[in-house]
GUPA-638413 format. One line per 8 residues: number of its first residue (from 1); their letters; for each residue y negated, z, x negated of C-alpha. Coordinates in steps of 0.001 Angstrom, whole numbers, plus 524288, in hexadecimal, padded with zeros to 5 digits. Each point is the difference from the previous one (the first is absolute). Layout:
! GUPA-638413
NUM	a	Y Z X  ...
! end
This chain:
! GUPA-638413
1	mslsigiv	81579 82343 7FDE2  7F3FA 7F722 7FBAA  7FBD2 7F14A 80116  80297 7F7FD 7F4E9  7FBC7 7F2C0 80015  802EC 7F5A7 7F3B9  7F4CF 7F53F 7FFBD  808EB 7F38E 7F9A4
9	glpnvgks	7FD22 7EFAC 7FE86  7FE6F 7F95F 7F57E  7F758 80074 7F4A3  7F1B9 7FE15 80150  7FF31 802C4 81038  7F858 80A9A 7FE94  8086D 80A8E 80095  7FAE1 809B7 7F730
17	tlfnsllk	7F110 7FD08 805D2  80576 80563 80D67  806E3 80A52 7FACD  7F338 80390 7F95C  7F747 7FF64 80CE0  80A73 806B0 806AA  7FFBF 80C93 7F779  7F179 7FBC0 7FD9D
25	rqqaltan	7FEAC 802AC 7F1E8  803EE 7F69A 7F4F1  80C43 80541 7FC66  80981 7F2F1 7FEA6  7FC2A 7F5E6 7F6D1  7FA6E 7F460 80389  801AA 7F344 7FA0D  7FF38 7EFA8 7FF42
33	ypfatiep	80CD6 7FEEE 7FD11  80FA9 80153 80301  80541 80DAF 7FDF7  7F3B1 8085C 7FC0E  808D2 80B78 80766  80B87 80353 7F9D5  8028B 80DCE 803D6  7FE41 8033D 80E3E
41	nvgivdvp	7F1A1 80555 8026B  8044C 80B40 809E1  7F4BB 805B6 808B1  7FDD6 80A37 80B8B  7F879 7FF68 80A68  7FBC7 806D6 80C53  8065F 7FA6B 80C9C  7F318 7FCE3 807CF
49	dtrieqly	801FE 80930 80CBE  7F243 803C5 807C2  80652 80979 80702  80296 80B39 7F281  7F20C 8016A 8003D  7FEDF 80444 80C7F  80945 80928 801CF  7FC57 8052A 7F152
57	ntvleell	7EFC5 800FC 805CC  80809 807AA 80AE2  80675 80862 7F819  7F307 80432 7F955  7FAC1 802F4 80D6F  809CA 8089E 803AE  7FFAD 806DE 7F4BE  7F31E 80086 7FC8E
65	gsdpfrql	7F9C8 7FC9D 80F38  7F16D 7F7E9 7FD29  7FC3F 8052F 7F413  80895 7FF59 7F3DA  7F954 80B57 7FA68  8022F 807D1 80DF2  803BC 81041 7FAC2  80EDB 80083 7FEE4
73	ppaggegr	806AC 80B9C 803C0  8053F 807E9 7F5D0  7F2DB 7F993 7F971  80380 80813 7F37E  7F3C1 8031E 7FB19  7F152 7FD51 803B1  7F8F8 7F2CF 8043D  80709 7F36E 80560
81	apktetkk	80E86 7FDBF 7FDC6  803EB 7F5A0 7F7D4  8038E 7F19F 807EB  80CFD 7FE58 80224  808C7 7FAD2 7F6A7  80931 7F848 80800  80708 7F17B 7FC0A  7FF6F 7F393 805F3
89	tsavckfi	80A5D 7F91C 7F8F6  80222 7F232 80684  80E59 7F739 8001D  801B4 7F768 7F4BF  8032A 7F323 7FB7D  80450 7FB12 7F34F  7FD39 7F255 7FB4A  80721 7F8DF 7F4FF
97	diaglaag	7FAA4 7F3F8 7FA45  80BC5 7F9E6 7F81A  7FE61 7F5AE 7F785  801C8 7EFC5 80651  80AE7 7FACE 80145  8045C 7F460 7FA8E  80A22 7F4FA 80410  80C3B 804D1 7FA63
105	ahkgeglg	7FDFF 80E2D 80034  80BB5 802DB 805AD  80634 7F9B8 7F260  7F6A2 807D2 7F790  7F669 7F6D1 7FEA5  7F1C9 805A3 7FE9B  8002E 80D89 80363  80C5B 7FE11 80564
113	nkflshir	80945 809FB 805A9  7F5AF 80B9F 7FA59  7F8D4 7FA72 80A2B  80851 8001F 80AEF  80609 80DFE 7FBA4  7F122 803C3 80627  80059 7F9FE 80BAF  80D75 80872 8029E
121	evnvilhl	7F883 80B65 8008F  7F607 7FF8D 80AB2  8002E 7FF29 80CFE  7F92D 7F3D5 803DA  7FD5F 7F417 7F8AF  7F217 7FC1C 802C9  800AC 7EDAE 7FAAA  7F2F1 7FDA5 7FBEC
129	vrafedkn	7FD55 7F140 80195  7F428 7F82B 7FA87  7F9A5 7F927 80A7F  7F3EE 7FB1B 7F8FE  7FC7B 7F682 7F4BA  7F87E 802B5 7F454  800B9 7F7C0 7F378  7FAB0 80AAC 7F88A
137	iiragavn	80E13 8065D 802C0  80B81 7FC49 7FAA0  80B7B 7FDD2 80A5B  80D91 8033B 7FD9D  80AA1 7FB93 8095A  800CF 7F763 80B72  7F47F 7F7EE 8032A  8001D 80679 80FCC
145	paqdiali	7FE5C 80C28 804D3  80C74 7FD11 8087D  80664 7FAB6 7F325  7FBC2 80C3E 7F945  806F5 80967 80A3A  80D6F 7F6B1 800A4  7FFF3 801EF 7F0D4  7FF46 80F13 7FF80
153	ntelilkd	807F3 801DC 8094A  80AD9 7F69C 7FBCA  80054 809B1 7F1AF  80075 80BFC 80ACA  80CB9 7F793 8051F  8074A 7FCCF 7F45F  7FCE6 80DD8 7F9DA  80801 807A8 80C7E
161	letvekvl	8091B 7F378 800AE  80324 802C0 7F22D  8013C 80F5B 80314  8089D 7FE91 80B30  809E0 7F568 7F926  80091 80982 7F628  803AB 80CD3 80917  8099F 7F763 80857
169	ettrsrak	806F7 7FB68 7F4EA  80334 80DF3 7FA40  802AF 80592 80FE1  809E8 7F51D 8000F  805A5 80239 7F35E  80398 80D3E 804E7  8039D 7FD1E 80DE9  80E48 802E3 8038F
177	asaeeakk	80343 80123 81029  7F519 80959 80029  7F8E7 7FAD2 80E90  7F46D 808F0 7F955  7FF3D 7F92A 7F3DC  800BF 7F264 80A1F  7F5E0 8043F 8079F  7F7A3 800FC 7F45F
185	iaaleelk	802F3 7F2F0 7FBAA  7FD5C 7FB26 80CC1  7F2C6 804CF 80063  7FDBF 7FB52 7F267  80440 7F1A3 8050B  7F79B 801E2 80A88  7F248 802B8 7F68D  806DE 7F5F2 7F87E
193	nilnsgkl	7FE4E 7F505 8071D  7F249 8010F 8073B  7FB8D 8015E 7F1DD  806F4 7F362 7FBFF  7F83A 7FAA8 80D5C  7F400 8015F 7F7D0  7FA70 80C74 809A7  7FAE5 80BB8 7FDE3
201	lyghslst	806F0 80AB3 80416  7F6BB 8089B 80759  7FFFB 7FB1F 80CBD  80CA4 7FBE7 80226  8091D 80740 80A9F  80B04 80638 7F6A8  80AAD 8081F 802E3  7FEE5 80E6F 7FBFE
209	lalksaka	8090D 7FF31 7F541  7F902 7F460 7F9B7  7F29C 80659 80318  80627 80BF3 7F89A  804DB 7F7D7 7F29A  7F26E 7F911 800C4  7F802 80E5F 7FE0C  80B30 8052E 7F7DF
217	lslltakp	7FBD4 7F3CC 7F5A0  7F17F 800D9 800DB  8018D 7F050 80606  7F236 7FB29 7FCB1  7FFF5 7F731 80BE6  80406 809C5 8082D  7F1F8 80796 7FF49  7F496 7FC8B 80B9B
225	qvvvfntd	7F780 7F6C6 7F7F7  7F2C1 7FD55 80388  7F8B5 7F4C3 7FB34  7F228 8015B 7FDBF  7F845 7F29F 7FF2F  7F46D 8001F 7F484  7F432 7F875 8050A  7F185 7FD98 7F9E3
233	etgttgtd	7F575 80A1D 804B6  7FF1C 7F7E6 80D20  80DED 7FFF6 80384  7FDF3 7F28C 80440  80A76 7FB76 7F6E5  80A36 808F4 8061C  80C39 7FC59 80722  7FA86 7F872 80C79
241	eigilpnr	7F94E 7F5BF 7F783  80BCC 7FDD5 7F65F  808B1 7FF6A 80AF4  80A4D 808DA 7F956  80EC8 80027 807E7  7F897 7FFFE 80F66  80F1E 8089A 8048E  7FE54 80B32 7F4D9
249	eypdldis	80B43 80A27 80218  7F905 8091B 7F76F  7F39D 808C3 801B4  7F4C1 7FB76 7F845  7F278 8016D 7FCFD  7F246 7FA1E 7FA18  7FA5C 80824 7F77F  7F6AD 7FC0E 7F594
257	aklenels	8034B 808E6 7F2D8  7F21E 7F9EA 7FB82  7F854 8063A 80B88  80772 80B9B 8007C  7FC98 803CA 7F002  7F1A1 7FE4B 80238  800B8 80B07 80CF6  807A1 80903 7F731
265	slsendqk	7F33B 80252 7F8F8  7F931 80273 80A5B  7FEE9 80DFF 8093B  8089C 8027C 80AE0  7F56A 7FEAB 808FB  7FA4E 7F41F 7F8EB  80EA2 7F9B3 800F5  7FD3D 80226 80F7D
273	dylkqlgi	7F3A0 7F74C 80160  8042B 7F641 7F4E9  80BC4 7FD3D 807D0  7F88A 8024D 80E23  7F752 7F40D 7FA39  808DA 7F89A 7FDA1  8092B 8013F 80D8A  80A0F 807A7 7F8F6
281	eksgldkv	805FD 80900 807FA  80944 805F6 7F5F1  8006E 80008 7EFFA  80ADB 7FA39 7F9F0  805E5 80E39 7FC7C  7FEB5 803AD 80EC4  807BF 7F380 804EA  80A96 7FEF7 7F53B
289	isrcyell	803FB 810DB 80202  7FEE8 7FD5E 8104E  80A47 7F51F 7FEC7  8098D 806B9 7F56A  7FF38 80AD5 8096B  8041F 7F5DB 80B15  80A25 7FB2D 7F88C  8076D 80B8B 7FCD9
297	gyknffta	7FA90 8083C 80A61  7F8D4 80967 7FA7D  7F939 8093D 805C4  7F7BA 80BE7 7FE2E  80164 80E68 80320  7F753 80C6A 7FD10  7FEA8 80AF7 7FD20  7F3A9 8091C 802EB
305	gpkevraw	7FF57 80F1F 7F9F9  7F46D 80874 7FA43  806FA 7FC92 7F0EA  7FFDB 7F0C9 800F6  7FFD6 7F57D 80B03  80AEB 7F3D1 7FB83  80462 7F3ED 8039D  80FFC 7FD62 7FE38
313	qftkgmta	8080A 7F2A3 803C0  808EA 7FE0B 80738  80990 7F635 80530  7FF8C 7FC33 810E5  80B86 8076D 804E1  801C7 80B5E 7F772  80036 80D0D 80681  7F84D 80C14 7FE62
321	qecagvih	80A13 80760 7F69C  8019A 7F3AA 7F6ED  7EEB1 7FECA 7FD85  80238 80CE7 7FC05  809D8 7FBA5 7F784  7F416 7F914 7FA61  7F730 80A55 7FB7F  80D7A 808F6 7FB2A
329	tdfeknfi	80D57 7FCB2 801A5  80178 80F7A 803D8  7F686 7FD2A 80AB0  80A78 7F7A3 8040E  80A99 8087D 7FD31  7FAD4 80B73 805F9  7F815 7FAD2 809E0  7FD60 806D0 80E4D
337	aadvvgwq	7F58F 7F96C 808E6  7F566 7FA93 7FDF4  7F207 80014 80701  7F951 7F36F 8018F  7F30C 7FBB0 806DC  7FA97 7F264 7FE30  7F496 7FBC3 7F7D4  7F5E8 7FE06 80929
345	dfvenkgw	802ED 80D11 80805  7FF9D 80716 7F3D3  7F11C 7F96D 7FB89  7FB6F 80184 80E75  80454 80D2A 8034D  7FD3B 804BB 7F025  80CA3 8059A 7FBCD  80A95 80641 80151
353	knckekgl	7F9E2 80BD4 808C3  7F9C8 7FA26 80A0D  80CB2 7F5AB 8008F  80ABD 80C35 80142  7F643 80490 80A0E  7FEC7 7F485 808E4  80E9D 7FD47 7FECE  7FEA8 7F404 7F8B1
361	vrlegrdy	8078B 804A0 7F5BA  80EB4 7FD17 80069  80B54 8057D 7FA3E  80A4F 7F76B 7FCBF  80F22 7FFA3 7FC68  807A3 7F820 7F63B  8024F 7F3E3 80563  7F22D 7FEBD 8046C
369	lmrdgevv	7FC86 7F2C8 7F8F4  7F1A0 800CA 7FB19  7F636 7F692 80432  7F3FA 7FACB 7F63A  7F591 80848 8028B  804B3 80D09 802B4  7FABF 80D97 7FA85  80CFA 8078B 7FBD3
377	lfrvnir	802EA 80D2C 7FC1D  80CCB 80383 7FAF1  806FE 80CA3 803D2  809F2 800A9 7F48E  80B30 80C23 7FD9C  7FC70 80296 7F234  80110 80CFB 7F8F9
! end
């Protein structure tokens, strides 16, 4: 499993600029005219997590000691042994920069259905809204952020309504005296009523069957949505000053795509120094991924061995056996047990050996609920 985020919004709100800065390279075309992006740009970035570096260093120290060139038995010859081949692999996030959405897209206006089909493939919709003024950049759509949000959401709602009504019509045509078909119709009617009221499905308390139907149909408004207000470099024209929707029911962030783009050209250390000077605690990438993790209930567990130190994504409530399946389906099928230790204990006690000697490693069964930051060694019966 991996996190995928679709960046959507009206034309010329800064989607491609934000995409490029998040990926720290100029991959997407940026231009001062609508529909500069036609096919979606796709990029993969590491999920920021300082714990994996600490775990990696701990494994190296356990393998090689404080001297990375220390002789390792057997040496295989004279001289110093080579450095370890241990890999470090972060969890990843896929960003998809989707073309600007025009009014009437649900009917095929602009890029229409082609645009909307790309949104169905993501876990989270990142809705970028222009919250700055620049006479040199063409403004498409409405005249303020609140109306921009309403325009985009209306298109998503209308497209979902079209989908639900088509399925509802088909289901009704074959529904005779079947109680099962009657339940499906009731679930679809539930979805239709919410959409007809102009509301997004996400956040509503849906019945179990309605929720199942929404997922099966990949309805756009059933996906979590993060609204990102693209401010100027100072952030002074953000949501507070504009006064957008004071009683917002959706998660939102203020990010300057232009500032993030400038940061992307700097080294990691220079980025930290620059953000510190500006009084900003987190980069835009950190903010976006953290918020999406919160929305989806995503967590990271780790595997740490001589061949690889790796972060794996899982969702809150997953068992040890299910997490084993994140690595490989055979691990889940043939799960026996899991050795589990907290990442801080692992680092402070310098690896598996000392943690086991101090009784810090727990043996957990298939129903154990995995927690964020745990280091795991799965025991499986594979011959």
